C-alpha positions as CSV (number, residue, x, y, z in Angstrom):
1,M,36.9,50.1,20.2
2,T,34.5,52.9,19.3
3,R,30.8,52.3,18.9
4,F,31.1,53.0,15.2
5,A,34.0,50.6,14.8
6,F,32.1,47.9,16.6
7,K,29.0,48.4,14.4
8,S,31.1,48.2,11.3
9,T,32.7,45.0,12.4
10,M,29.3,43.5,13.1
11,L,28.0,44.5,9.7
12,C,31.0,43.0,7.9
13,T,30.6,39.8,9.8
14,A,26.9,39.6,9.0
15,F,27.5,40.3,5.3
16,A,30.2,37.6,5.2
17,V,27.8,35.1,6.8
18,L,25.0,36.0,4.4
19,S,27.3,35.7,1.4
20,T,28.4,32.3,2.5
21,S,24.8,31.1,3.0
22,L,23.8,32.3,-0.4
23,A,26.8,30.6,-2.1
24,V,26.0,27.3,-0.3
25,S,22.3,27.6,-1.2
26,T,23.1,28.3,-4.8
27,A,25.5,25.3,-5.0
28,T,22.9,23.1,-3.3
29,A,20.2,24.1,-5.7
30,Q,22.5,23.4,-8.7
31,D,23.4,20.0,-7.3
32,I,19.8,18.9,-6.6
33,A,18.7,16.3,-9.2
34,P,15.7,17.4,-11.2
35,I,14.1,13.9,-10.9
36,K,14.7,11.3,-8.2
37,V,15.7,7.8,-9.2
38,E,15.1,5.2,-6.5
39,Y,15.1,1.4,-6.0
40,S,11.8,-0.2,-5.1
41,Q,10.8,-3.8,-4.2
42,I,7.3,-3.1,-5.6
43,Y,6.7,-3.8,-9.3
44,P,4.5,-1.7,-11.6
45,D,1.6,-4.2,-11.2
46,G,1.7,-3.9,-7.4
47,S,3.4,-7.2,-6.6
48,R,6.3,-7.1,-4.2
49,L,9.7,-8.7,-4.0
50,A,10.2,-10.0,-0.5
51,T,13.8,-9.0,-0.2
52,A,16.3,-7.2,-2.5
53,P,18.5,-9.8,-4.1
54,T,22.2,-10.0,-3.4
55,E,23.3,-13.1,-5.3
56,V,22.3,-15.0,-8.4
57,R,20.4,-18.2,-7.4
58,I,19.7,-21.4,-9.3
59,L,16.3,-22.9,-9.9
60,K,16.5,-26.6,-10.7
61,A,13.9,-28.8,-12.3
62,E,13.8,-31.0,-9.2
63,Q,12.8,-28.0,-7.1
64,M,9.8,-27.4,-9.4
65,Q,8.9,-31.1,-9.4
66,K,8.8,-31.1,-5.6
67,N,6.7,-27.9,-5.6
68,V,4.2,-29.3,-8.0
69,A,4.0,-32.7,-6.3
70,G,3.4,-30.9,-3.0
71,K,0.5,-28.9,-4.4
72,V,-1.0,-31.9,-6.1
73,A,-0.9,-33.8,-2.8
74,L,-2.5,-30.9,-1.0
75,G,-5.2,-30.7,-3.6
76,V,-6.0,-34.4,-3.3
77,L,-6.2,-34.0,0.5
78,L,-8.5,-31.0,0.3
79,F,-10.7,-32.7,-2.2
80,A,-11.0,-35.8,0.0
81,I,-12.2,-33.8,3.0
82,G,-14.6,-31.8,0.8
83,G,-12.7,-28.5,0.8
84,G,-12.2,-28.2,-3.0
85,T,-8.9,-28.8,-4.8
86,G,-6.9,-25.9,-3.4
87,F,-4.5,-26.3,-6.3
88,T,-2.8,-23.3,-7.8
89,S,-0.6,-23.3,-10.8
90,S,3.2,-23.1,-10.5
91,S,5.5,-21.2,-12.8
92,K,9.3,-21.2,-12.9
93,D,9.0,-17.4,-13.6
94,N,7.8,-16.7,-10.1
95,M,9.8,-19.2,-8.1
96,V,12.9,-18.4,-6.1
97,G,15.8,-20.8,-6.5
98,T,18.4,-21.9,-4.0
99,S,21.9,-20.7,-3.3
100,I,24.7,-21.8,-5.7
101,E,26.8,-24.2,-3.7
102,P,29.6,-25.0,-3.3
103,L,31.4,-21.9,-4.5
104,E,34.3,-20.2,-2.7
105,D,34.8,-17.1,-5.0
106,R,31.3,-15.6,-5.1
107,S,32.2,-12.3,-6.6
108,N,30.9,-13.2,-10.1
109,I,27.4,-14.1,-8.9
110,Q,26.8,-10.9,-6.9
111,T,23.8,-9.1,-8.3
112,P,24.1,-5.3,-8.9
113,K,23.6,-3.2,-5.8
114,P,20.2,-1.5,-6.4
115,D,21.4,1.9,-5.0
116,A,24.4,1.8,-7.3
117,F,22.2,1.1,-10.3
118,A,19.9,3.9,-9.2
119,T,22.8,6.3,-9.1
120,R,23.9,5.2,-12.5
121,L,20.5,5.9,-14.0
122,Q,20.3,9.2,-12.0
123,T,23.2,10.5,-13.9
124,V,21.6,9.6,-17.2
125,M,18.2,11.1,-16.3
126,T,19.7,14.3,-14.8
127,S,21.7,14.9,-18.0
128,T,18.7,14.3,-20.1
129,V,16.6,16.8,-18.3
130,K,19.2,19.5,-18.2
131,N,19.8,19.2,-21.9
132,D,16.2,19.4,-22.9
133,P,14.7,22.9,-22.9
134,D,11.2,21.5,-22.6
135,L,12.1,19.6,-19.4
136,T,14.4,22.0,-17.5
137,A,11.5,24.1,-16.2
138,K,9.3,21.1,-15.4
139,T,8.8,19.9,-11.8
140,F,8.8,16.1,-11.2
141,E,6.9,15.0,-8.2
142,K,7.0,11.3,-9.1
143,P,10.4,9.5,-8.9
144,L,11.7,7.1,-11.5
145,L,11.7,3.6,-9.9
146,I,13.9,0.6,-10.4
147,A,12.2,-2.6,-9.4
148,G,13.2,-6.2,-9.2
149,G,16.7,-7.4,-9.9
150,M,16.0,-11.1,-9.1
151,T,18.6,-13.0,-11.2
152,Q,18.7,-16.7,-11.5
153,L,19.9,-19.7,-13.5
154,V,16.6,-21.3,-14.5
155,Y,16.2,-24.8,-15.8
156,E,15.2,-25.2,-19.4
157,G,12.8,-28.2,-19.1
158,L,11.3,-30.3,-16.4
159,T,12.5,-33.6,-17.8
160,G,15.0,-35.2,-20.1
161,P,18.3,-33.5,-21.2
162,E,16.7,-30.0,-20.9
163,A,16.4,-30.5,-17.1
164,E,20.2,-30.2,-17.0
165,L,20.4,-27.0,-19.0
166,Y,20.0,-23.4,-17.6
167,R,19.4,-19.9,-18.9
168,L,20.3,-16.8,-16.9
169,K,17.2,-14.7,-16.3
170,S,16.8,-11.3,-14.7
171,D,13.6,-9.3,-14.0
172,W,14.7,-5.6,-13.8
173,T,11.9,-3.2,-14.5
174,V,12.2,0.6,-14.6
175,Y,9.0,2.7,-14.4
176,K,7.6,6.1,-13.5
177,R,4.1,7.1,-12.5
178,K,2.7,9.8,-14.8
179,E,2.7,13.3,-13.4
180,G,-0.8,14.2,-14.4
181,F,-4.2,12.8,-13.4
182,V,-4.9,9.4,-14.8
183,M,-8.3,7.7,-14.8
184,L,-8.5,4.9,-17.3
185,S,-5.1,4.4,-18.9
186,N,-2.1,2.8,-17.2
187,P,-0.8,5.2,-14.6
188,N,2.8,4.1,-15.2
189,V,5.2,4.4,-18.0
190,V,7.2,1.1,-18.0
191,V,10.6,0.1,-19.4
192,D,11.0,-3.7,-19.5
193,C,14.7,-4.5,-18.7
194,S,14.1,-8.2,-18.1
195,Y,16.8,-10.5,-19.6
196,Q,17.1,-14.1,-20.8
197,S,20.4,-15.5,-22.0
198,P,20.2,-16.5,-25.7
199,T,21.4,-20.1,-25.1
200,A,20.9,-22.7,-22.4
201,Q,24.0,-24.4,-20.9
202,S,24.8,-26.9,-18.3
203,Q,25.6,-25.8,-14.8
204,V,29.2,-27.0,-15.4
205,A,29.5,-24.7,-18.4
206,W,28.1,-21.7,-16.4
207,A,30.4,-22.5,-13.5
208,E,33.6,-22.1,-15.5
209,N,36.0,-19.5,-14.0
210,S,33.8,-19.1,-11.0
211,Y,30.7,-18.2,-13.1
212,A,32.5,-15.4,-15.1
213,Q,30.0,-15.6,-17.9
214,V,27.2,-14.8,-15.4
215,K,28.9,-11.6,-14.4
216,R,29.5,-10.6,-18.1
217,E,25.9,-11.1,-19.0
218,I,24.7,-9.2,-15.9
219,E,26.8,-6.2,-16.9
220,A,25.6,-6.4,-20.5
221,N,22.0,-6.5,-19.2
222,L,22.5,-3.3,-17.2
223,A,24.1,-1.5,-20.1
224,D,21.2,-2.5,-22.3
225,C,18.7,-1.4,-19.7
226,E,20.5,2.0,-19.5
227,E,20.1,2.5,-23.2
228,K,16.4,1.5,-23.1
229,V,15.7,4.0,-20.3
230,L,17.5,6.7,-22.3
231,A,15.5,5.9,-25.4
232,A,12.3,5.9,-23.4
233,A,13.1,9.2,-21.6
234,P,10.6,11.3,-23.6
235,A,7.7,9.1,-22.6
236,L,9.0,8.7,-19.0
237,L,9.5,12.5,-18.4
238,K,6.9,14.2,-20.6
239,E,3.8,12.4,-19.4
């Protein structure tokens, strides 16, 4: 091989490598989402979910009664030894229920996988940005965060017939920290995707067909949340 032929071969190889690199870079740049959508166990107010939920749980009246009784007993004890009451209020909205047992087919009580829901909203937000001329050139440093996802069958009342009735409740929240400097106003734009079933039913009624209604309402809640986020996109992305 002559020196000229060798140099020509090297130049062609280098050009081919450069062309491939540019093509890959261009494709990668096009595929990068304009705004990240991620799951977080931290709510907008700073409170934290201990672990990401995987199944619907059930919070029964008797669990709350035991919790309140325990706190009252502790308060009486602390008061007797001169340490104050030590009593803090309890709310069924911040208590975690127990596993639904017995149940062989648990597919209908699986809570949505946070990453899958994030991917679903990622598609919505990416499309929104790319179709809005005012947003296409904007750089988003702060991600859109999905928090919560705790879903439970929660007792309707502490005593009487209502203690045997339950509503499905979920606490999904979608929020984004504002891009600009924030001093006095709320630093986050929040979309409340929490859910409460319209009617309370007995556990027996919920349990029909391996809790099929639970799954239907969870799916409806996610679809509704997606619509809410889409409607709130201007506020989420333009602040």
